[in-house]
Backbone as numpy.savetxt, mean C-alpha at the origin, in Angstrom:
# Nx Ny Nz CAx CAy CAz Cx Cy Cz
-1.65 28.39 -11.93 -1.04 27.11 -11.62 -1.36 26.09 -12.70
-0.46 25.21 -12.92 -0.63 24.18 -13.94 -1.68 23.17 -13.48
-2.56 22.77 -14.38 -3.63 21.83 -14.01 -3.08 20.46 -13.64
-1.95 20.09 -14.23 -1.34 18.80 -13.89 -0.86 18.81 -12.45
-0.29 19.91 -12.02 0.19 20.04 -10.64 -0.98 19.95 -9.66
-2.07 20.59 -9.99 -3.26 20.55 -9.12 -3.80 19.13 -9.04
-3.90 18.46 -10.18 -4.40 17.09 -10.19 -3.48 16.16 -9.42
-2.18 16.34 -9.57 -1.22 15.49 -8.86 -1.34 15.68 -7.36
-1.42 16.92 -6.93 -1.56 17.19 -5.49 -2.88 16.63 -4.95
-3.94 16.75 -5.73 -5.22 16.21 -5.31 -5.14 14.69 -5.17
-4.52 14.04 -6.14 -4.42 12.58 -6.09 -3.56 12.12 -4.91
-2.45 12.81 -4.65 -1.63 12.46 -3.49 -2.41 12.65 -2.20
-3.15 13.72 -2.10 -3.96 13.97 -0.91 -5.05 12.92 -0.74
-5.70 12.57 -1.83 -6.75 11.55 -1.77 -6.17 10.20 -1.38
-5.02 9.84 -1.94 -4.37 8.59 -1.60 -3.96 8.57 -0.13
-3.42 9.67 0.36 -3.03 9.75 1.77 -4.25 9.58 2.67
-5.36 10.17 2.31 -6.58 10.05 3.10 -7.09 8.61 3.13
-7.06 7.94 1.99 -7.49 6.55 1.91 -6.57 5.65 2.74
-5.27 5.86 2.62 -4.32 5.04 3.37 -4.46 5.27 4.87
-4.71 6.50 5.28 -4.93 6.80 6.69 -6.18 6.08 7.19
-7.24 6.11 6.39 -8.47 5.42 6.77 -8.28 3.92 6.89
-7.51 3.34 5.98 -7.23 1.90 6.06 -6.38 1.58 7.28
-5.45 2.46 7.60 -4.62 2.25 8.78 -5.43 2.29 10.06
-6.47 3.08 10.09 -7.31 3.16 11.28 -8.08 1.87 11.54
-8.26 1.07 10.50 -9.04 -0.16 10.67 -8.18 -1.33 11.15
-6.85 -1.17 11.19 -5.99 -2.25 11.64 -6.15 -2.50 13.14
-6.13 -3.75 13.50 -6.24 -4.15 14.91 -5.03 -5.00 15.29
-4.86 -5.24 16.56 -3.75 -6.06 17.05 -3.83 -7.47 16.46
-5.03 -7.98 16.28 -5.21 -9.32 15.71 -4.64 -9.41 14.30
-4.68 -8.32 13.55 -4.11 -8.32 12.20 -2.60 -8.53 12.25
-1.93 -7.91 13.19 -0.49 -8.06 13.32 -0.12 -9.43 13.88
-0.96 -9.96 14.75 -0.73 -11.32 15.25 -0.80 -12.33 14.11
-1.75 -12.12 13.22 -1.90 -13.01 12.07 -0.65 -12.95 11.17
-0.06 -11.78 11.04 1.18 -11.66 10.27 2.32 -12.42 10.93
2.39 -12.35 12.26 3.46 -13.03 12.98 3.29 -14.54 12.96
2.07 -15.01 12.78 1.81 -16.45 12.75 2.20 -17.06 11.40
2.30 -16.26 10.37 2.68 -16.79 9.06 3.80 -15.96 8.45
4.99 -16.00 9.06 6.08 -15.18 8.53 6.55 -15.62 7.15
6.36 -16.90 6.82 6.79 -17.38 5.50 6.00 -16.71 4.39
4.70 -16.58 4.58 3.86 -15.94 3.57 4.23 -14.47 3.40
4.54 -13.81 4.50 4.93 -12.40 4.43 6.26 -12.26 3.70
7.20 -13.15 3.99 8.51 -13.10 3.34 8.39 -13.37 1.84
7.56 -14.33 1.47 7.36 -14.63 0.05 6.74 -13.43 -0.67
5.74 -12.84 -0.07 5.08 -11.69 -0.69 6.05 -10.51 -0.81
6.86 -10.29 0.22 7.78 -9.16 0.20 8.90 -9.33 -0.83
9.29 -10.58 -1.09 10.36 -10.79 -2.06 9.83 -10.92 -3.49
8.62 -11.38 -3.66 8.06 -11.57 -5.01 7.54 -10.28 -5.62
7.03 -9.38 -4.79 6.41 -8.17 -5.32 7.40 -7.34 -6.15
8.61 -7.09 -5.69 9.53 -6.31 -6.54 9.87 -7.03 -7.85
9.81 -8.34 -7.86 10.09 -9.09 -9.09 8.92 -9.00 -10.07
7.71 -9.02 -9.55 6.53 -9.01 -10.42 6.11 -7.61 -10.84
6.39 -6.62 -10.05 5.91 -5.27 -10.30 6.34 -4.73 -11.67
7.59 -4.88 -12.08 7.97 -4.33 -13.40 7.21 -4.96 -14.57
6.74 -6.18 -14.40 6.03 -6.82 -15.50 4.57 -6.36 -15.62
4.07 -5.67 -14.61 2.70 -5.17 -14.63 2.73 -3.73 -15.09
2.27 -3.49 -16.29 2.26 -2.13 -16.84 0.83 -1.63 -16.92
0.63 -0.43 -16.42 -0.71 0.16 -16.48 -0.80 1.16 -17.60
C-alpha cells in the first residue's frame, strides 16, 4: 500500500475521533447561546467562505 494513502486514512480517522470527542462535550446550554445571538452566527457563517480562500497553509 502507498504510504500516502495510509497517512491520509490515519489523518481522517484521527480527525474524526477528535471531532467526535468535541461533539460529546456539547451541552444544551451551548445551543441556547447560539440561539440568543443569531446575528453573530449569521456573520460568521457568511464571512468564513469569503475569508477562507485568502488563508493559505
